[in-house]
LOTIZA-108409 format. One record per atom (N, C-alpha, C): residue number from 1; atom name; residue in three letters; x, y, z. Coordinates in nm, 4 decimals. Layout:
BEGIN
DRENZA num atome residu        u        v        w
DRENZA NUM    CA    ALA        X        Y        Z
...
This chain:
BEGIN
DRENZA num atome residu        u        v        w
DRENZA   1     N    UNK   4.8189   7.7817  10.8794
DRENZA   1    CA    UNK   4.7803   7.7508  10.7430
DRENZA   1     C    UNK   4.8792   7.8057  10.6403
DRENZA   2     N    UNK   4.9323   7.9222  10.6665
DRENZA   2    CA    UNK   5.0229   7.9831  10.5683
DRENZA   2     C    UNK   5.1527   7.9048  10.5560
DRENZA   3     N    UNK   5.1957   7.8382  10.6622
DRENZA   3    CA    UNK   5.3221   7.7650  10.6594
DRENZA   3     C    UNK   5.3118   7.6335  10.5834
DRENZA   4     N    UNK   5.1921   7.5895  10.5512
DRENZA   4    CA    UNK   5.1759   7.4641  10.4781
DRENZA   4     C    UNK   5.2347   7.4729  10.3375
DRENZA   5     N    UNK   5.2364   7.5905  10.2828
DRENZA   5    CA    UNK   5.2877   7.6058  10.1463
DRENZA   5     C    UNK   5.4383   7.6338  10.1432
DRENZA   6     N    UNK   5.5028   7.6441  10.2578
DRENZA   6    CA    UNK   5.6455   7.6784  10.2599
DRENZA   6     C    UNK   5.7308   7.5653  10.2023
DRENZA   7     N    UNK   5.7045   7.4423  10.2374
DRENZA   7    CA    UNK   5.7865   7.3311  10.1896
DRENZA   7     C    UNK   5.7700   7.3101  10.0390
DRENZA   8     N    UNK   5.6470   7.3044   9.9848
DRENZA   8    CA    UNK   5.6350   7.2912   9.8385
DRENZA   8     C    UNK   5.6978   7.4090   9.7630
DRENZA   9     N    UNK   5.6824   7.5299   9.8192
DRENZA   9    CA    UNK   5.7420   7.6467   9.7533
DRENZA   9     C    UNK   5.8938   7.6378   9.7557
DRENZA  10     N    UNK   5.9515   7.5909   9.8642
DRENZA  10    CA    UNK   6.0970   7.5738   9.8723
DRENZA  10     C    UNK   6.1440   7.4696   9.7717
DRENZA  11     N    UNK   6.0659   7.3651   9.7527
DRENZA  11    CA    UNK   6.1013   7.2622   9.6546
DRENZA  11     C    UNK   6.0989   7.3203   9.5133
DRENZA  12     N    UNK   5.9964   7.3983   9.4811
DRENZA  12    CA    UNK   5.9859   7.4601   9.3485
DRENZA  12     C    UNK   6.1016   7.5568   9.3253
DRENZA  13     N    UNK   6.1302   7.6409   9.4228
DRENZA  13    CA    UNK   6.2407   7.7359   9.4094
DRENZA  13     C    UNK   6.3738   7.6616   9.3949
DRENZA  14     N    UNK   6.3916   7.5562   9.4718
DRENZA  14    CA    UNK   6.5141   7.4777   9.4628
DRENZA  14     C    UNK   6.5307   7.4125   9.3262
DRENZA  15     N    UNK   6.4235   7.3621   9.2684
DRENZA  15    CA    UNK   6.4317   7.2984   9.1367
DRENZA  15     C    UNK   6.4616   7.4010   9.0272
DRENZA  16     N    UNK   6.4030   7.5196   9.0365
DRENZA  16    CA    UNK   6.4324   7.6244   8.9380
DRENZA  16     C    UNK   6.5791   7.6650   8.9491
DRENZA  17     N    UNK   6.6278   7.6787   9.0704
DRENZA  17    CA    UNK   6.7691   7.7105   9.0913
DRENZA  17     C    UNK   6.8585   7.6008   9.0348
DRENZA  18     N    UNK   6.8228   7.4764   9.0584
DRENZA  18    CA    UNK   6.9013   7.3631   9.0094
DRENZA  18     C    UNK   6.9053   7.3593   8.8568
DRENZA  19     N    UNK   6.7924   7.3894   8.7921
DRENZA  19    CA    UNK   6.7895   7.3922   8.6460
DRENZA  19     C    UNK   6.8829   7.4988   8.5901
DRENZA  20     N    UNK   6.8812   7.6177   8.6502
DRENZA  20    CA    UNK   6.9672   7.7252   8.6029
DRENZA  20     C    UNK   7.1140   7.6951   8.6233
DRENZA  21     N    UNK   7.1475   7.6425   8.7398
DRENZA  21    CA    UNK   7.2872   7.6109   8.7681
DRENZA  21     C    UNK   7.3375   7.4946   8.6839
DRENZA  22     N    UNK   7.2532   7.3946   8.6603
DRENZA  22    CA    UNK   7.2977   7.2809   8.5795
DRENZA  22     C    UNK   7.3192   7.3226   8.4341
DRENZA  23     N    UNK   7.2415   7.4177   8.3850
DRENZA  23    CA    UNK   7.2616   7.4657   8.2485
DRENZA  23     C    UNK   7.3998   7.5298   8.2343
DRENZA  24     N    UNK   7.4361   7.6126   8.3296
DRENZA  24    CA    UNK   7.5687   7.6737   8.3261
DRENZA  24     C    UNK   7.6797   7.5718   8.3420
DRENZA  25     N    UNK   7.6592   7.4727   8.4293
DRENZA  25    CA    UNK   7.7599   7.3692   8.4521
DRENZA  25     C    UNK   7.7849   7.2873   8.3264
DRENZA  26     N    UNK   7.6778   7.2424   8.2605
DRENZA  26    CA    UNK   7.6949   7.1603   8.1416
DRENZA  26     C    UNK   7.7493   7.2418   8.0241
DRENZA  27     N    UNK   7.7163   7.3701   8.0168
DRENZA  27    CA    UNK   7.7724   7.4547   7.9116
DRENZA  27     C    UNK   7.9228   7.4673   7.9305
DRENZA  28     N    UNK   7.9669   7.4902   8.0542
DRENZA  28    CA    UNK   8.1104   7.5015   8.0807
DRENZA  28     C    UNK   8.1799   7.3679   8.0582
DRENZA  29     N    UNK   8.1136   7.2586   8.0909
DRENZA  29    CA    UNK   8.1711   7.1265   8.0693
DRENZA  29     C    UNK   8.1911   7.0993   7.9203
DRENZA  30     N    UNK   8.0954   7.1388   7.8364
DRENZA  30    CA    UNK   8.1013   7.1125   7.6925
DRENZA  30     C    UNK   8.1966   7.2083   7.6205
DRENZA  31     N    UNK   8.1848   7.3400   7.6495
DRENZA  31    CA    UNK   8.2628   7.4399   7.5774
DRENZA  31     C    UNK   8.3933   7.4777   7.6468
DRENZA  32     N    UNK   8.4072   7.4464   7.7749
DRENZA  32    CA    UNK   8.5298   7.4768   7.8471
DRENZA  32     C    UNK   8.5413   7.6190   7.8960
DRENZA  33     N    UNK   8.4352   7.6960   7.8849
DRENZA  33    CA    UNK   8.4360   7.8337   7.9345
DRENZA  33     C    UNK   8.2950   7.8700   7.9802
DRENZA  34     N    UNK   8.2836   7.9683   8.0673
DRENZA  34    CA    UNK   8.1505   8.0049   8.1166
DRENZA  34     C    UNK   8.0601   8.0584   8.0063
DRENZA  35     N    UNK   7.9326   8.0465   8.0292
DRENZA  35    CA    UNK   7.8347   8.0920   7.9312
DRENZA  35     C    UNK   7.8296   8.2444   7.9290
DRENZA  36     N    UNK   7.8348   8.3008   7.8097
DRENZA  36    CA    UNK   7.8253   8.4453   7.7934
DRENZA  36     C    UNK   7.6786   8.4835   7.7790
DRENZA  37     N    UNK   7.6289   8.5760   7.8596
DRENZA  37    CA    UNK   7.4870   8.6127   7.8485
DRENZA  37     C    UNK   7.4583   8.6851   7.7171
DRENZA  38     N    UNK   7.3431   8.6621   7.6622
DRENZA  38    CA    UNK   7.2952   8.7262   7.5391
DRENZA  38     C    UNK   7.3848   8.6956   7.4197
DRENZA  39     N    UNK   7.4370   8.5749   7.4127
DRENZA  39    CA    UNK   7.5206   8.5356   7.3002
DRENZA  39     C    UNK   7.4327   8.4744   7.1915
DRENZA  40     N    UNK   7.4424   8.5295   7.0703
DRENZA  40    CA    UNK   7.3608   8.4776   6.9613
DRENZA  40     C    UNK   7.4522   8.4204   6.8521
DRENZA  41     N    UNK   7.3946   8.3892   6.7387
DRENZA  41    CA    UNK   7.4697   8.3266   6.6300
DRENZA  41     C    UNK   7.5821   8.4180   6.5802
DRENZA  42     N    UNK   7.5579   8.5486   6.5775
DRENZA  42    CA    UNK   7.6613   8.6417   6.5335
DRENZA  42     C    UNK   7.7816   8.6376   6.6269
DRENZA  43     N    UNK   7.7564   8.6374   6.7574
DRENZA  43    CA    UNK   7.8660   8.6328   6.8545
DRENZA  43     C    UNK   7.9467   8.5037   6.8408
DRENZA  44     N    UNK   7.8777   8.3919   6.8203
DRENZA  44    CA    UNK   7.9488   8.2651   6.8028
DRENZA  44     C    UNK   8.0298   8.2645   6.6738
DRENZA  45     N    UNK   7.9764   8.3242   6.5676
DRENZA  45    CA    UNK   8.0510   8.3325   6.4419
DRENZA  45     C    UNK   8.1759   8.4187   6.4585
DRENZA  46     N    UNK   8.1654   8.5263   6.5348
DRENZA  46    CA    UNK   8.2815   8.6122   6.5584
DRENZA  46     C    UNK   8.3869   8.5412   6.6436
DRENZA  47     N    UNK   8.3443   8.4586   6.7384
DRENZA  47    CA    UNK   8.4400   8.3807   6.8174
DRENZA  47     C    UNK   8.5143   8.2809   6.7287
DRENZA  48     N    UNK   8.4428   8.2150   6.6369
DRENZA  48    CA    UNK   8.5065   8.1211   6.5455
DRENZA  48     C    UNK   8.6026   8.1937   6.4512
DRENZA  49     N    UNK   8.5646   8.3128   6.4063
DRENZA  49    CA    UNK   8.6515   8.3928   6.3206
DRENZA  49     C    UNK   8.7790   8.4314   6.3950
DRENZA  50     N    UNK   8.7650   8.4710   6.5223
DRENZA  50    CA    UNK   8.8823   8.5083   6.6009
DRENZA  50     C    UNK   8.9778   8.3908   6.6168
DRENZA  51     N    UNK   8.9226   8.2713   6.6384
DRENZA  51    CA    UNK   9.0067   8.1526   6.6518
DRENZA  51     C    UNK   9.0812   8.1258   6.5213
DRENZA  52     N    UNK   9.0111   8.1371   6.4090
DRENZA  52    CA    UNK   9.0757   8.1163   6.2786
DRENZA  52     C    UNK   9.1860   8.2187   6.2538
DRENZA  53     N    UNK   9.1604   8.3448   6.2883
DRENZA  53    CA    UNK   9.2607   8.4492   6.2668
DRENZA  53     C    UNK   9.3828   8.4271   6.3551
DRENZA  54     N    UNK   9.3614   8.3868   6.4789
DRENZA  54    CA    UNK   9.4746   8.3603   6.5684
DRENZA  54     C    UNK   9.5584   8.2419   6.5187
DRENZA  55     N    UNK   9.4923   8.1387   6.4696
DRENZA  55    CA    UNK   9.5658   8.0235   6.4157
DRENZA  55     C    UNK   9.6441   8.0639   6.2905
DRENZA  56     N    UNK   9.5832   8.1457   6.2055
DRENZA  56    CA    UNK   9.6525   8.1902   6.0843
DRENZA  56     C    UNK   9.7715   8.2781   6.1201
DRENZA  57     N    UNK   9.7563   8.3650   6.2191
DRENZA  57    CA    UNK   9.8665   8.4505   6.2600
DRENZA  57     C    UNK   9.9791   8.3690   6.3217
DRENZA  58     N    UNK   9.9453   8.2674   6.3992
DRENZA  58    CA    UNK  10.0477   8.1811   6.4588
DRENZA  58     C    UNK  10.1214   8.1032   6.3509
DRENZA  59     N    UNK  10.0495   8.0560   6.2490
DRENZA  59    CA    UNK  10.1134   7.9822   6.1407
DRENZA  59     C    UNK  10.2044   8.0742   6.0575
DRENZA  60     N    UNK  10.1608   8.1981   6.0375
DRENZA  60    CA    UNK  10.2412   8.2935   5.9615
DRENZA  60     C    UNK  10.3675   8.3331   6.0400
DRENZA  61     N    UNK  10.3565   8.3370   6.1707
DRENZA  61    CA    UNK  10.4733   8.3742   6.2528
DRENZA  61     C    UNK  10.5779   8.2643   6.2534
DRENZA  62     N    UNK  10.5350   8.1394   6.2359
DRENZA  62    CA    UNK  10.6284   8.0272   6.2336
DRENZA  62     C    UNK  10.7092   8.0227   6.1046
DRENZA  63     N    UNK  10.6528   8.0770   5.9974
DRENZA  63    CA    UNK  10.7197   8.0704   5.8672
DRENZA  63     C    UNK  10.8279   8.1731   5.8531
């Protein structure tokens, strides 16, 4: 009797695993880099600021 629930439980565990892995896959596909854990709006704003500063520094170095 206990083994009757093994197949449905394996299906549920497999689907939860698939959801987690697909989230990471699509994030990397869209952003081009792995997902950073615990990233909030402040972290994303700082990443955008860093990109702007690097572009400004590269433009200043060319002049």
